[in-house]
N, C-alpha and C positions, 0 to 999 in steps of 0.2 A: 073685473081685472083689466080688460082692455081699456076701459074708460079711465082707470087710474093711471095706466101707462101713458095714454094719450095726453092726459092732463099734465102729467109730470114732464113729458117731452115738450109740451107747449109752454111750460112755465106757469101754468095756471094753479098749481097745487103745491103744497109743501112736499118736498122730496121724501121726507120721512113718513108721510101719511101712508103710502103704499106698503112700506115695511111694517108699520104698526097694524094695518088692517090684515095683512097676510099672516103676521105672527099671531094675531087674535084668532083668525080662522083656523090656523094649525092647532092651537091649544084647544079650541072647542071641538076638534075632530080627533083628539087623541084616542088611540085604541091599542090593545095589546099586540105587539109585533110577534107573530108566530114564526117569522123567519130569522129572528135574531135571538140567540141564546148566550148566556154567560156561563163560563166554566164554573161548575159547582165545586168549590174548594172547602167551604165552611161546613163542618160536620153538624153544627148547631145553628142557632139563629144568627142573623146579621143585624148588628145594633146601629151601625153608622156607615155612611158613604160620603165621599166628597170628590168632586171633579175639579181638576186644576184649570185655572183661567188663562194660562199662558198660551197653550195650543188647543185646549179643550179636547185633548186626546186621551188622557189617562185618568182613571178613576181608582180611588182608594176605597177599601172596605175593611171594617173591623168586626170581628165576630165574638159571640159568647164563648167560643172555644179558645180565645186568646190569639187567634190567627189574624194576620194582616195580609191582604192581597192587593196587588196592583194589576189593574186590567187595562188592556189596550182597546179602546172603543172604536178605533178606525177600521173600516172594511177595505182591505187591500186585495181581496180575492177577486173582485169584479163580479161576484155572484150575489144573487138576491138573498139566498139563505146562507148564513155564516154564523160562526161562534166567536164571541169576544174572548180572546185568550188571556189567561193569567200569565203575565210576563215575569212577575216576581212574587215570591211568597215568603213571609216570615212565619214558618210553621212551628208546630209544637216541638219538633226535633231541634230547633235552633236554640242555642244557649242564651240568645238575646231576646227571645220571645217573652211576651207578657205571660205571667203565671195564671191570671184569671181573665175575666171578660174584658174585652176592649170596648170602652164606652164612646170614645170620640176619636176620629182621625181627621187631619186637616193638612192640605198641602201648604207649603210656604208660598205666600201670595205672589212672590216675584221670581221664583225659580223652582223648577221641578226637581232640582237636585236635593231637596230637603223636604221632609214632612214630619209632623208631630202626632203622637198617639198618647192616649191616657187610658188608665185601666183601674179595675177594682183591686189590683195588687198594690195600690197606693203609690204608683209611680206615673210620671209623664216622661216620655222619651222623645228626644229629637234625633231623627234618623238621617243618615247619609243614604240617599237613594241608590247610588252606584254600588256600594258594597253591602247595603242592608245591615249596617251596624249602627248602634246609637252613638252619636257624637257627644250627647249630654243626657244625663238622667237626673230628674228632679224627684225627690222623695217627699211624701207627705204623711201626716198622722192618720188620715182616714181615706176611705175609698174616693177615687176621683170620678166625679159624675160628668164633668164637662170642662173643656178648655177652648180658648179662641184666640187667634192671631188677628190683629187689625188688617183689613184688606187694603187700607190706604195710608198707613202710618209711614212717615218719612223721618220724624223726629224722635221716635222711640221704637224699640223692638221688644215690646212687652207681650207676654202671654198671660191672659187672665185665666185663672183656674178655680173652678168650683168643686168643693169636696164635701165629705160628710161633716167636716168642721164648718161652723157657720161663717168663718172668716174667708174672704176672697183673697187669694194669693196672687200677686203680680210677680212673674218671673222674667228676668232680663236675659235675652238670648246672647247679648254681647258679653256680659260678665259671667253668665252661667250660674246666677244666684237669685234667690228670692229677695226682692228689694223693697217690697211694700205689702201691707196688709190692709184690707178695707173691712172695717167693723160696721155692723148694723143688723144683719140677719140673725135670727134666733134658732134656726134649724138648718139642715143641710142645704147647700146651694146646688140646685139641679141643672141650671143652665146659665151661661154667660155669653154675651155678644157685644162686640165693639160696633160702634156706629159706622156705617159706610160713608157718612157725610163729614163727621168731625173725628179726628183721630184720637182725641183725648176723652171722648164720651163712651161710657161703658154701661150696659144694662145687665141686671142680674135677676134671676127668678129663683125662689126658694120654696121649701116645704112649709114655711111659716105663713103662706098665702100672700106674700108680699113681692112686689117687683120694684127694685130700686134703680135709679138712674144716677150715675156717678160722673164727676169730673176729676180725673186722676191727678190734675195739676194742683188742686186745692187741698189745703190742710184738712178741712172738714169736707171730705170728698163727695158725700151724698148730696145731690142737688134736690131731689124730692122722691117721695114714695107714691106710686100710683094708687089712686083711690077710685074704685069702681062707681062710687056715688058722686064723684066730682066735688068732694067736700073740701075742707080747709087743707091746703098743702104746706102749711108752716111746719117747721121741724118738729115742734112739740106735738102737733096733731098727727103728723106722719108717724112718729114713734109710737103713738098710743093706739090709733084705731084704723089707719088707712090700710086697706087690703085690696089687692087687685082681683082676687078670686075667693071663693068660699071653700077652698081646698088647696092641695099642693099645686104649685105652678111649675109645670115641667116642659112647657113649650115656649120658645122665645125666638122672634125673628124680626129684623128690620126690613122695611121695604127697600128696594134698590136705591132710591134717592135719599134714604135716611130720614124722611120726614115723618114716617109713621112707624109704630112698633106694634107687633102682633103678639099676643100672649094666649096660652092655652092652659087650662087647669083641670084637675080631677073633679071639679064641679060640673063637668060636661059643658063648659062654656068657653067661647073664644072671644077675645076683645081686641079692638083696634084703638090705639092711643096716639095722640099727637106727641111726638117725641120731644118737642121743644117746650111745651107747656105742661105735659103730663095729663092732659084732658082726655077723658073717655069719650070717644066719638059716638058711642051708643049705637054702633052698627049691630044689628041683631042677626047672628048666624044660626040661631036656633040651637037645638041640642047637638053637641059635637062629642060623640062617644070617646071617652078618655079614661081608661082604668089603669094606666101605667104608673108605677111608682118611681120610675126612672125618667131620664130625659127623653123627650119625644121630638124627633127632628122633622119640623115642617118647613116649607119653602114657599117663596113668592115668585111669580113669573117676572120677566124683564122684557121690556119692549112692546108690551101689548097695550091696547087701549079699549076697555079698561083693563086693569091688572087682575090676576087671579091668585088665589092661595091654594096650595096643595097640602092636605092634612091627612095623616094616617087615621083611619076610621074603622076600627075592628079589623076585619080581613080585607078591607078595601082602602082605596085612596079617594077622599072626597075633594071635589074642586068647587070652590066658592068664589063668587065675585067679591073682590077685596073690599070695595067701598059700598056695596049694596047688601052684602050678607046672603045673597041668593045662592042656594045650592044648585050648581050648574049640572053636575053629573057625578056618578060614582064609578070608579074604575075597579072592576072586580077581576081577580085572577090569582090571588094568593090563597093558600090553604090554611094559613094561620095568621095571627095578628101582625099587622104591618107596624114597624117601629121607625122607619126613616124614609124620606124621599128627597130627591135632588133634581133640580131643573137645569137642563142644558140650554142656555139662552141662544146659542149659535144655531141650533137645529130645532128648537122647540120640542125637545125630547125629554120625557120624564122617566127617571129611574126610581124604583121603589124596592125595598127589601124588608124582611121581617123574620119572624120566628120559624118559618118553614125553611129557612136557609137559602131561598131563591132570591135572585136579583132580577127583576123584570124591567123590560124597556117598553115604554108606552110612546108610540110614534104617531105623528099626524097622518091622516089620510091624504094622499096626494090628489091634486086636481086632475081630472080627466081632460087631456088636451083636445079631445074631439067634441066636447060639450061646452056650449056657451050659454051663460046665464042670460035670461031675458032682461034682467036688471042692468046689464052692462050696456044696453043699446042707448039709453039716455041716462048718463051716469053722473054728470057734474052740473051743479048749480054754482055759478060764480058770482060772488059779491065783490064789486069793485067800487072804490070811492074816489071822487075827485073833489077839489076844494071849492069850485065855483059852479053855480047853476048856469047851464048853457042850453041853447035851443036844441031840439031833438035831432035835427039833421047834423049839427056839429058834433053832438055827443056820439051819434052813430059813426060818423066819420073817424073821430078820434079813437073810438073803441076798436074799430077794425084796422086802424093804422098800427096800433100797438099790439093788438092780439090778432095774429094772422093765421091761426089754425084753420085749415080749409073746411072743416066740418062744424065750425063754431057758428051758432045762430043766435042773434040777439033777440031774446024773447020779450023782455019788458024793461022799463026804466022806472025807478022810483025816486021821488024827490022828497027831501026832508030838510027844511030850512035852506041852508046854502050848500048842501051836499047832494050828490047824485049817486045813486046806487044802480049798477048794471046787474041784470039777471040773465045769464046766458046758459045754454045747454050744449053739450057735445053730443052729436047724433052721428050714427054710422050711415054712410052713403052706400047704397047698394050699387054694385058694379053692373054694367050692361052685359 
């Protein structure tokens, strides 16, 4: 840690490298926080949670009992042990509450004054956070499994909705009406997600074993159907044989940069796809336990190097290396099946919830300030390139002219054609 700070101060290293390294360390050290509790409001299981990105302070939860709760995650008590209070609740006694299980909740991406919920009562409601009353109610023919608002959209205000009906509905917040239908799936649509990179790109996962990627600007909106065998992606082939999994596809998540798409199915497999080409990257995650017939909420880390994926796995949460498929660890603490998890990128905290009705917080283990890693004593190898080959004495002089850190020692010089590479190390100097 000290080496990274010294290198950043001396201008020898990328300023974001320290952040990525520390974020990665914090994710790898996640453990159940015994000092932080959440008000238990839900009588039954918790199906979905969402943390707003404006302040990172409030969390929504939706339960199998039809109740929606808003939690304040901030600790203002100054004490180590505290409880995250439920600041607002849409309970069973409210005439505006959903009649059946709430399947998805999501904050409006640009303002905490509004959020959206959808339910098995065949409705999706747009709520005013201040008065906890629905400003708009959309009704559908079948149970609503999933909905999603684009996190980056500027040119549209569409909500994509997946229902028991194979058609994907696009609802416009401005007009309060359903303006478009996407045809293609042959069974219920279990999950929908907008791309965080392109506001007009949408992905959908269905019980027909298919994952489709759509461009909502086009008349024939479907761009391609993902094929686990990387076969022909033409429209005719896609309609006939292309399948992403050998079972229901109920998990869907883009990476934070939108370059990759992660899917999970009831065939106990998880796959990573190139979102631009639809190519299966063939990352092997092994067996990923998945017996849910409804949407399963998985999430990906942000700001780590490399990135990680958090997946509900029975009574636990599994952490995998996103690009390697390696199982890093299992977070155990729930008493029943875990249905959803959400990552807080500002603090590298993971929240999970499931059928036991508990919402658990997994927090990183803090560094002990009195312990110093031996690896920090010689921490940085610098590679510097100049355009011309010069004598050793001149190279050394130029190096120490531009790089003036007091503890920097020039270890070696490498020559390759007309380029010169410096190899230097930062060493700590013991005080007398």
